[in-house]
KETORLO-193056 format. One record per residue (C-alpha): residue in one letter; chain; x, y, z. Coordinates in steps of 0.001 Angstrom, whole numbers, plus 500000, padded with zeros to 6 digits. Layout:
# KETORLO-193056
PT  lomi  drendo      px      py      pz
PT     A       A       X       Y       Z
...
# end
This chain:
# KETORLO-193056
PT  lomi  drendo      px      py      pz
PT     X       A  373323  375250  507589
PT     X       A  372395  378526  506550
PT     X       A  374529  380415  504162
PT     X       A  375899  383712  505243
PT     X       A  377511  386807  503649
PT     X       A  380938  386298  502372
PT     X       A  383769  386878  504975
PT     X       A  386632  387788  502826
PT     X       A  389305  388558  505324
PT     X       A  390888  385096  506466
PT     X       A  390975  386404  510288
PT     X       A  387331  387143  510365
PT     X       A  386421  383868  508681
PT     X       A  388576  381887  510928
PT     X       A  387077  383371  514060
PT     X       A  383535  382377  512727
PT     X       A  384911  378901  512099
PT     X       A  386248  378530  515751
PT     X       A  382840  379882  516940
PT     X       A  380925  377331  514943
PT     X       A  383349  374568  516231
PT     X       A  382911  375540  519691
PT     X       A  379092  375325  519251
PT     X       A  378831  372194  517119
PT     X       A  381999  370266  518278
PT     X       A  382578  369567  514556
PT     X       A  382870  371184  511009
PT     X       A  383095  369882  507397
PT     X       A  385103  371628  504536
PT     X       A  382342  371494  502192
PT     X       A  379621  373018  504307
PT     X       A  381998  375859  505376
PT     X       A  383126  376509  501923
PT     X       A  379265  376828  500934
PT     X       A  378387  379144  504003
PT     X       A  381398  381393  503377
PT     X       A  381047  381354  499641
PT     X       A  384840  380305  499115
PT     X       A  386806  377487  497448
PT     X       A  387236  374409  499811
PT     X       A  390823  374769  499332
PT     X       A  390683  378010  501100
PT     X       A  388810  376441  504054
PT     X       A  391455  373691  504118
PT     X       A  394041  376466  504513
PT     X       A  392129  378120  507275
PT     X       A  391692  374745  509196
PT     X       A  395371  373841  508744
PT     X       A  396142  377400  510153
PT     X       A  393943  376732  513214
PT     X       A  395178  373284  513637
PT     X       A  398833  374712  513665
PT     X       A  397633  377160  516395
PT     X       A  396302  374506  518533
PT     X       A  392616  375513  518314
PT     X       A  391263  372314  516630
PT     X       A  392051  368937  515483
PT     X       A  392102  368227  511708
PT     X       A  390164  365205  510305
PT     X       A  389413  363903  506699
PT     X       A  387083  366642  505293
PT     X       A  386863  368786  508318
PT     X       A  387868  369231  511980
PT     X       A  387067  368726  515437
PT     X       A  387208  370762  518595
PT     X       A  389938  370475  520949
PT     X       A  388090  369174  524015
PT     X       A  391094  369346  526246
PT     X       A  390976  373151  526115
PT     X       A  394577  373529  526316
PT     X       A  394647  376848  524497
PT     X       A  393014  380152  524889
PT     X       A  390705  380933  521974
PT     X       A  390458  384639  521032
PT     X       A  388014  386743  523277
PT     X       A  385610  387225  520219
PT     X       A  385032  383451  519909
PT     X       A  384933  382823  523836
PT     X       A  382104  385525  524159
PT     X       A  380002  383741  521725
PT     X       A  380120  380337  523472
PT     X       A  377396  379334  525879
PT     X       A  376425  383132  526407
PT     X       A  373207  382489  527848
PT     X       A  374503  380443  530622
PT     X       A  376959  383033  531252
PT     X       A  374709  385656  531567
PT     X       A  372385  383836  533903
PT     X       A  375533  382788  536086
PT     X       A  376440  386476  536099
PT     X       A  373042  387671  537414
PT     X       A  373289  385294  540298
PT     X       A  376995  386513  541080
PT     X       A  375890  389967  541042
PT     X       A  373701  389509  544291
PT     X       A  377137  388582  546250
PT     X       A  378589  392143  545616
PT     X       A  377828  394850  548307
PT     X       A  378682  398395  548527
PT     X       A  382288  399091  549704
PT     X       A  383434  395509  548684
PT     X       A  386784  395216  547527
PT     X       A  386582  392735  544587
PT     X       A  388771  391104  541995
PT     X       A  387764  390130  538602
PT     X       A  389664  387772  536134
PT     X       A  389675  388331  532492
PT     X       A  387146  385540  531552
PT     X       A  384117  386419  529401
PT     X       A  381694  385006  532113
PT     X       A  383211  387460  534612
PT     X       A  382819  390187  531898
PT     X       A  379142  389405  531893
PT     X       A  378997  390440  535411
PT     X       A  380960  393724  534730
PT     X       A  378380  394472  532315
PT     X       A  375570  394182  535089
PT     X       A  377516  395899  537803
PT     X       A  375584  399217  538805
PT     X       A  377610  402327  539551
PT     X       A  377922  401904  543459
PT     X       A  380659  402450  545951
PT     X       A  383022  399780  545069
PT     X       A  386891  398923  544605
PT     X       A  387483  396709  541689
PT     X       A  390980  395244  541056
PT     X       A  391461  393564  537703
PT     X       A  393886  392527  535031
PT     X       A  391145  392469  532345
PT     X       A  391455  395533  530041
PT     X       A  387814  394704  528892
PT     X       A  386684  395297  532366
PT     X       A  388656  398455  532913
PT     X       A  387121  399749  529694
PT     X       A  383564  398806  530645
PT     X       A  383798  400414  534080
PT     X       A  385328  403867  532962
PT     X       A  381831  405332  532943
PT     X       A  380962  404444  536465
PT     X       A  382357  407318  538840
PT     X       A  381541  405680  542042
PT     X       A  383481  402383  541284
PT     X       A  387151  402852  542039
PT     X       A  388945  400711  539417
PT     X       A  392600  399671  539730
PT     X       A  394340  397918  536731
PT     X       A  397171  395654  537703
PT     X       A  399770  396707  534839
PT     X       A  401830  393979  533655
PT     X       A  402433  392175  530087
PT     X       A  399966  392234  527502
PT     X       A  398299  389093  526501
PT     X       A  396536  389689  523208
PT     X       A  393925  386824  522944
PT     X       A  392350  387494  526334
PT     X       A  393271  391315  526351
PT     X       A  394506  391204  529796
PT     X       A  397544  391942  531613
PT     X       A  399710  389199  533284
PT     X       A  403102  388454  534551
PT     X       A  405260  389652  537637
PT     X       A  404077  393261  537492
PT     X       A  400420  392253  537563
PT     X       A  401061  389689  540434
PT     X       A  402978  392246  542617
PT     X       A  400104  394707  542234
PT     X       A  397669  391999  543398
PT     X       A  399646  391349  546592
PT     X       A  399328  394974  547812
PT     X       A  395609  394737  548429
PT     X       A  393310  392886  550831
PT     X       A  390448  391451  548646
PT     X       A  387229  390638  549937
PT     X       A  385805  388659  546993
PT     X       A  387365  387206  543729
PT     X       A  385044  386507  540980
PT     X       A  386624  384124  538317
PT     X       A  385875  381186  535603
PT     X       A  388115  378414  534834
PT     X       A  389112  376838  531593
PT     X       A  388629  373339  533023
PT     X       A  387284  371601  536142
PT     X       A  388354  368155  536955
PT     X       A  387010  366139  539881
PT     X       A  390326  364791  540889
PT     X       A  392834  367805  539883
PT     X       A  390702  370765  540525
PT     X       A  390570  373930  538300
PT     X       A  392889  374448  535288
PT     X       A  393769  377114  532776
PT     X       A  395145  377048  529300
PT     X       A  398543  378850  530096
PT     X       A  401048  379010  532983
PT     X       A  400553  382999  533271
PT     X       A  396716  382787  533589
PT     X       A  397122  380108  535932
PT     X       A  399692  381915  538105
PT     X       A  397884  385100  538370
PT     X       A  394347  383297  539155
PT     X       A  395979  380812  541749
PT     X       A  397412  383819  543320
PT     X       A  394177  385782  543688
PT     X       A  392461  382675  544885
PT     X       A  394904  382382  547787
PT     X       A  394882  385942  548766
PT     X       A  391034  386538  548506
PT     X       A  388553  386153  551494
PT     X       A  386110  384503  549353
PT     X       A  386329  382867  545979
PT     X       A  383279  382800  543618
PT     X       A  383853  380325  540505
PT     X       A  381555  381100  537739
PT     X       A  381365  378061  535552
PT     X       A  378846  376917  532960
PT     X       A  378314  373295  532471
PT     X       A  380766  372940  529584
PT     X       A  383699  373606  531961
PT     X       A  383228  370557  533998
PT     X       A  385008  367318  533040
PT     X       A  387646  369206  531111
PT     X       A  391353  369299  531891
PT     X       A  393271  372099  530564
PT     X       A  397184  372548  530676
PT     X       A  397937  374263  534092
PT     X       A  396222  373680  537361
PT     X       A  395408  376812  539550
PT     X       A  393800  375018  542638
PT     X       A  392028  372048  544184
PT     X       A  388251  372159  544156
PT     X       A  388357  373415  547866
PT     X       A  390173  376759  546552
PT     X       A  386743  378079  545505
PT     X       A  384168  378915  548474
PT     X       A  381143  379208  545987
PT     X       A  380827  377536  542319
PT     X       A  377849  378953  540460
PT     X       A  376782  377076  537648
PT     X       A  373818  376281  535373
PT     X       A  371295  373393  535637
PT     X       A  372827  371473  532809
PT     X       A  375869  370367  535068
PT     X       A  375778  366757  536056
PT     X       A  374764  365867  539450
PT     X       A  378081  363923  539645
PT     X       A  380163  367238  539862
PT     X       A  377743  369036  542139
PT     X       A  378103  365962  544600
PT     X       A  381876  366217  544212
PT     X       A  381758  369845  545056
PT     X       A  379492  369366  547982
PT     X       A  381898  366449  549390
PT     X       A  384710  369126  549015
PT     X       A  382865  371499  551212
PT     X       A  382308  373848  548354
PT     X       A  378935  375777  548355
PT     X       A  377030  375521  544948
PT     X       A  374455  377766  543445
PT     X       A  372739  376438  540328
PT     X       A  370763  378708  538113
PT     X       A  367875  377474  536156
PT     X       A  367982  378396  532309
PT     X       A  364327  377233  531902
PT     X       A  363162  379500  534553
PT     X       A  364802  382473  532876
PT     X       A  363367  381843  529597
PT     X       A  359938  381511  531128
PT     X       A  360388  385053  532617
# end
């Protein structure tokens, strides 16, 4: 493990720990202490704090990732996880957006990659993501409608009854979203009831639902379910997704589009 510059602020150090945990699946106290140039006791306190918040499971000498994905990680951590796959999936999703569409975007980091790629074109975007609103502010041809609602700090988005009431006022052509987990039997799930509630609502209202999910989402059960597999019209994923999941989607009548990471690297 490469030694990096010292991160003296606990918040910054813990974000880095979570990012490594998402990437590696496990971390060790001794290795983290060496990396950050702090005492092992400091790292133990960091891990204890993150464990209390539900972000990891403590082990003797380290910690394991929480595979159930029952909690939302801060957006700074989520953005660093499987970024290549998210960018590839976003490229494919972009091909489904046409001028004069009325589209809805969720607050996932995968969809945020799509927002970054979106050209300035005649389009109406409805979103509860404040990051998406900020990124689209300099594209005058895109009409951006923010739902309003209660601020959820980790995901930097607006949720709750006000946001859902705004969503109900519009006829949405296409909804682009991701999911915390995808289970073959239960379907799509989210880490909180508020996220699941608004996402499930938009999935019901939109004419077509595009689920943008890299391979790490499959086989994961999060806390609250948003809908069965059939709730999505199209699932866009990467070629590391097991064929078992692709077959199950096909049997459920869901279109799948698989992007090849190897092809992108070759370009």
